[in-house]
N, C-alpha and C positions, 0 to 999 in steps of 0.2 A: 274306744274302750273295748268293744266287743271283738275287735280284730287284734288285740294284744297291745295296744298303746298304753303307756303309763299315763297317769293323770297329768304329770308335768309336761309330757309330750303333747297331750291334747290341748292344754292351756296355751302352750307355746305356739302351736299351729293356729289356733283361733286368734290368739293375740297378734301374731305376726301378720296374718291376713288382714285383720282389722286395722292394724297400724299402717299398713301400706295404703289402704283406702283412706284412712284418716289423713295421712300425709298428702295425698293427692288433693283431697278436699280442702285442706288448709292452704295448700299452695294456690289452688284456684280461687279460694276466698280472699287470700291476700292480694292476688292480682286484681280481682274485682274491686277490692277496697281501695287499692291505689288508683284505679281508673275512676272510681266514683268519688274519690276525695275532692277532686277539683270541682265536681258538680255540686257537692255538698258543703263547700267551703263556708258559705254564709251561715250554716247551722253549727259550725264547730266553734264553740266559745272557749277561750282559754288554752287552746292547743293549736299547733300548726297542722296542716293537712297531712304531713308526713312525720308525725311525732313517733319516734322509735319506741319510746317507753310505752305509749298507749298500744301500739301494734304488738309489742312483745307481751304485754299483760293480757291482751285479748287472745293472742295466739296460745299462750301458756294455759290460760283458763279453758279454752276450747279443747286443747290437747289433753289436759287432765280429765276433763269431763268425758271425752270420747274414749280414752283408755280405761277409765273406771267403768264406763257403760259396757265395755267389752270384757274386762277382766272378771267382774262379778258373775255374769251368767256363765262364762267359761269355767270358772271355779266350781260353780254349782253343778254344771254338766259333768265335770270330772269326778264329782263325788257320787254320782249315780252308779248303782251296781249294774254291770252289763247284763246280767241275767234278767233283772227287773225291766230293763229297757227293751229286751227282746221278747219278753213274755207278752202274748196277746192280751189285750184288755178284756176282762171277763164280761163287762157290760156290753161291749160291742159284739161279742160272740153270740149273744142271745138273739 
C-alpha cells in the first residue's frame, strides 16, 4: 500500500501466494491420505478406502477454510492507511 498498490492488488497478491501454498499442501495431503488409506482400512466404517465423495468433501472444506483464513487478514491489511502503517509507534519511541 505504501508503494502505491491498490487494495485489490494487495489482496490479489496475498491471496494468490497463499492459494499456491494451499494447493501444494492439499496435493501432498491427498497423496498422504491415499497412501495411509490402506493402512487405516480397518477404521473406515461405511466408506471405501478411496471414496471420492469423502475426499472431495474434505478437500473442499479444507480449501474453503484456507482461503477464508487468507482473505480475511488480507482484506483487513488492505484497509489500513499507509501513513498509519509507516508512522513509528509513539510508545516504542520513548
